[in-house]
N, C-alpha and C positions, 0 to 999 in steps of 0.2 A: 504494499499499500504506499501511497505517497501523499504529500501534504494537500494535494488538490482533489482528493477522493470525493469530498463533499460536493465540490462543484460539478463533478462528473457522475454523481449518483443518479439512479433512475428517477428520483423525485425532483431533480434539478432541471429547470428549463434550459440550462446551458448544455445539457447532455447532447442535444441535437445540433449544437453549433458546429459547423464544419471547420476544417483546419484554417482556412482563410479568415473565418469569423473570429477564431481565437487569436490569430495574429493581429487582426484589426483591433479587437478589444484590448489586447496587450498594448498595442501602439497608443491607443487613446488613454488608457489608464496610466501607463508609464509616463507619457508626455505630460499629462495633467499633474501627476505626482511630482515630477521633476520641476515643472514650472512653478508649482506651489512652493517647493523647497527654495527655489531661486527667489521668488517674490518675498517669501518670509525672510530669507537671509539678507537680501539687499535692502528690503524695506526697513528691517531693524537696524542694520549696520549704517546705511547711508540715507535712509528716508526716501528711497526711490519708489515711486508709485508702481503698483502691481502691473498696470497696463504696459509699462515699459518692457517687461520681460518678454512677452510674446512679440511685441514690436521689434525687440532686438533680434528675434529669430527671423522675422520678416525682412530685417535689414540685410540678411545674408543675400537676398535676391534684389531688394529694392535700393539698398544703400541706407545709411542712417537717417539722413534728413527726410527722405520721402517716407520711410517707415514711421518715424515719430510724428510727422505731419498728418499722416493718414488716420489717426485716431483709432476708434474701435474697429474699423474695417481692416486696418493692417494688423491689429492685435489678433483678430479672428483668423486672418490669413497666416500669421505667424504660428498660431496654435495649430491650424490645419497642416502647415508644412512640418511642424515638429511631430505631429501625430504620424505623418507618413514616414519621417525619418525613424521614429521609434518602431514603427511597423517593420521597416527594413531590418533594424537591429534584432527584433524578435524573430523574424523570418530566418535571418542568418543563423541564429542559434538553433532554431527548430530543424533546419537543414543539417547543421553540423551534428546535432544530437541523433538524427535519423541515420546518418552515414558512418558515425564513428563510435565504436565500442568504448574507446578511451574517454571520449567526451561523456558518454552515458555513465561510465563508471566514476567520473570525477564528481558527480553530484552537485550539491549546492556550492561547494568550494570552486569547482570549475565554472559554475554559473557566475559566481561573484567575480572571479578573474576575467571571464568574458565581458562582464558589464564594465569593469574598470578599463579593459583594453578598448572597448567600444567608445568610452569617454575620451580616451587619449586620441584614438583615431579620428573621432568626430571633431573635437574641439581644438586639438593641437596639430592636426594634419589637414583634414578636409576643409574646415571653416577658414583657416588662414590662407590655404592655397587656392580654393575654388570659389570664394564668395567676395562680396564687396566689403566685407569687414576687415579692418586693419587693426593690428595690435595697438593698444593705447597705453601700455605700461605694465608694471609688475602686477601679477595676480596675487592676492593675499593667500597665505598658507591656509588660513581657516576656510577659505572658499574651496581651495583644492581638496582639502579633507572632507568637506561637505559633499563635494561632487563625487569623490571616491566612494563614500558611504552610500550615496544615493544610487550611483551606477552599480555598485555591488548588489544592492537590493533589486535593481532592475534585472540584473543578470540572474539572480536567484528566481525572480518571477519568470524569466525566460525558461528556466529549468522546469518549473511547474507547467507552463504552457506546452513545452516540448513533451513532457510525460503524458499530459492529457491527450494531446494530438497523436502520440505514438500508440495509445491504447485503442485506437479506432481501427 
């Protein structure tokens, strides 16, 4: 048995959810959770309004000025973009889990490591190389630790989704 057994029980409406549905659900839940952590962290630390967090995601495509000027519309676009990115992260783990006995055997520790690796790849490789965002200075250590913990949790969630989708 695994931690997601209750979600996959015959009494759960989620039982009938197809693989793609689980991936999409994971993308939305993990994106919302990560954005909530970011909004809480930056709101408490620097007084940054919560709307700026998804707008910062939208700035990957639009640039900072356009994303912040767009108000709620660019915040929604940023949230949608981040849900898609998280969906890709979930799908990547589900595929690895299906193909590799070593990944399946690594359990939650492997998932946590996958999540932290996804954070590094996304925010320290892809965003700087392929988006309109440019580095603005040193990143606080407390933020890096919060991101590591959050993405470790996302990776553990990916393990649960991979296990549920593998049982079909």
